[in-house]
Phi, psi and omega in degrees: 000134178286144179290154181280125173250112185214147178234162176226137180213155180270123180276183185287352175264013183058037175244144181282138174246143183231138180154210183276148175277133173227157182232146168047065177231183178240131179278183185293346176258019177064023176266139181286134176253118179291304178231132179206179178242125175267119189281162179302335177267020165072020172249154187261141178237129174286140183225162175291123182303328177286348179263000185282127176225157184255142174298139178253306180191175178264151169276185181287349176260010182067027172274148179279134178249124176252166174307146178070356172292144172275136178209160179251147182203166171254138185239123178253113181255122182058230180251017175293167171292142181299142171251148182259133182230165174235136182197192180211147176284141175225145177274129173259097187297323176304316182266352182053046179205168180273150166234155181256114180277111186275137174262140169044060174221130180294330187259326181245139171243328180207143180231136178284129185279115172228144186271053184257010182092352178283343175241127188203172177066034180297138177217119183295134179261000000 
């Protein structure tokens, strides 16, 4: 199964729009959209460029988690007991992978996200 590629962006009414990311297109009113979201019903909605984030994965309750969303998760290091952390996904362009930016932890500040079972029980906050 192919991974889901989906984006979220904030429109001028401060509401989230979901769909494909588009650049430099024309909407139904013949206005130029610099950055927008193409909705499932094929119309484009302009969004603030700085608000655009990509879907990363679902949490344990089947909620969508996007970049910069805060979530709680468990991290299993070696054979230790899992620890619960709070963080958000960030894209590392140099590594071409996601990292988890960790909040309020004395030992961890950032972890590279790999889908090998060491991170689990994600819950959107």
